[in-house]
Structures are given as C-alpha cells and as structure tokens.
C-alpha positions, 0 to 999 in steps of 0.5 A, a space after each residue: 519328153 520333148 518340149 513340144 509334148 511337155 507344152 501339150 501337157 501344160 495346155 491340157 492341165 490348164 484347161 482341166 484346171 480352169 475349165 472350158 468356161 474359163 472359170 478359175 478353180 483353186 489349185 491343190 498342193 499337188 497341182 502346184 507341185 506339177 506346175 513347178 516341175 513343168 516350169 523347171 523342165 522348160 527352164 532347163 531344156 531351153 537353157 541347154 539350147 542357149 550358147 554359153 558365153 565364157 567368162 573373162 577368167 576362162 579367156 586366155 592365150 598360150 605362148 612359149 618363153 624360149 630360154 627361160 624356166 619361168 613365165 613373165 609377171 601376170 602370166 601363169 606357167 602351164 609347164 616348164 621343160 627343155 627345148 627339143 628339135 630335129 638333129 641339125 644335119 638331118 634332111 628329113 623330119 620335123 622343122 619346128 622347135 618343141 617345148 618338151 615337158 620335164 615330166 614326159 609319159 614315155 612310150 615303149 622302146 623300139 628299133 625303128 631308125 627314125 630317131 628325130 627328136 633331140 635336145 637343143 643347145 645354144 651355139 652362141 659364143 664370143 664370136 656371135 654373141 648378141 649385145 646384152 645376151 649372156 656369154 656363158 651359154 655355149 653348148 648348154 642345153 636350152 630350157 623353155 616354159 609354156 605360159 598362159 596369159 589370162 584375159 587376152 585373145 591374141 599372141 604375136 611374135 614380132 621380128 625386128 622389134 623389142 617393143 610392141 605396137 600400140 594396144 599390145 602388151 609385151 610378154 618378153 623380148 630378146 633375139 631372133 634365133 634359128 638353125 645355122 643356114 647350112 644345116 636343116 631348116 628350123 623355125 625362127 623363134 624369139 629367144 629371151 634376152 635374159 636366157 639361161 641354161 637348162 642345167 650346169 652340164 656342158 658337153 657338146 652333145 649337138 642335136 638341135 642347135 640355136 644360132 643368132 640371126 643377122 639381117 642381110 640387105 638386098 631384097 631386105 630393104 636397108 634402110 629401114 633395116 641395117 646390114 649384118 645387125 642382130 635381129 631383135 624380137 618381142 612376144 606380144 599379147 592383146 
C-alpha cells in the first residue's frame, strides 16, 4: 500500500472517529491499535526514503604496503600475500603490480598461451642498494599486505618525500621502485624502507622484477632534485 493511500485511510478513520461535527469520541483499544499500526507504517516508509549517513566506524581507505607482511600501527590488515606482475620481458599484458592473496580461489587449468602473471623478485644488491635498505633481498620474492585505515577518506603516495604534508598522516615510507628501464613498463610504487622477503627461498626465477629508481636531471629540474639520487616516497592518509 502506498503512503498516499495509507494517508487516505487515516483521514477516513479520523473522520469516522471524531465525526463530521468535530465532536470527540472515545477510542476503543481496537481503534488505538489501528492508529499505532498506521504510525509505525508511516515511520518506516519515510525512513526508507532518507539517505543513510555512514558512521565514522564505517569510513576508511585501503592501500597496499609493498614489501611487508603486516600493516602499520592503527591500520587493520585486510589480507597478506605476495606481489605479482607481468614477466619482465613481455611486451603485452598488464603493466601494474598486484598484491595477490595467499589463499587464492583458483580457476581451471587451460592451455591458452597468455601466461601473464608471475611472482615478483627484488633485484636489489650491493651495487644498487638504497641507503638503509636491507642488503640481503636479492632474488627473494616480494610480500605485500592490503591495509585499511579507519576514519580516513583519502590515501596518497608521494614520490620524492618520506614525510607527509601538513594535515596528512604517514602510514609508511620507503623508496620508489619499478621495473628496469629497458624492460616492459610497470607502475612506480613505494617499497617499504624496511622491506622483507616472502620466505627464505632464493633461486633467481625471474618474473616481475623490482629495481630502485634514481632521479635524472634535465626536464626534471635540479635543484630542487639532485642528479642520480635515490627517490624516496611516503604513503599518506587524511
């Protein structure tokens, strides 16, 4: 029954109860029960039309913490996993990094030749190791975690800084990394400055490869940037 027709019933009921001469009559328990039912219907029908305002507990943002199996303090972990991506010499396929869960729901095996998802390895050794970055990660697979920060509405990765701007909260900081410049293109991501291996295995299985990025002066203005320096980064929320 629509609100309009229900309101018509209420008017008819009031007229029959009070009379055409506006004389007030006593309501029986049955009459009062009908009125209460009508009030309940109108309240619930109008409430359904009102927008629902999410509580602060329901508000939050998600981000990937690259290189770590845990989330920062005050952030909840959605899931932990390992980094995946396209093979470093493939010219087609995806160009982004993925945080793949450790408990996948796998599809059926098939023979189509588009095998475009591989694990990712650190390609960071003594010759290209950023300052303060763990030196024992070469050829180790890369973990990741998807984190949720309650009460925040924006998340931002800032390349070139380890601190956030005023009003923003740092979730973690580290070094800008991507695929090597002569391989297939990948996103720039912020690798945690305290990165760890997925496990103890180290077998150079290739796949998607992480290299640190350095700044190159020219169209990139120096100053404020400096030539051949490691590029720092921070993930910030607000």
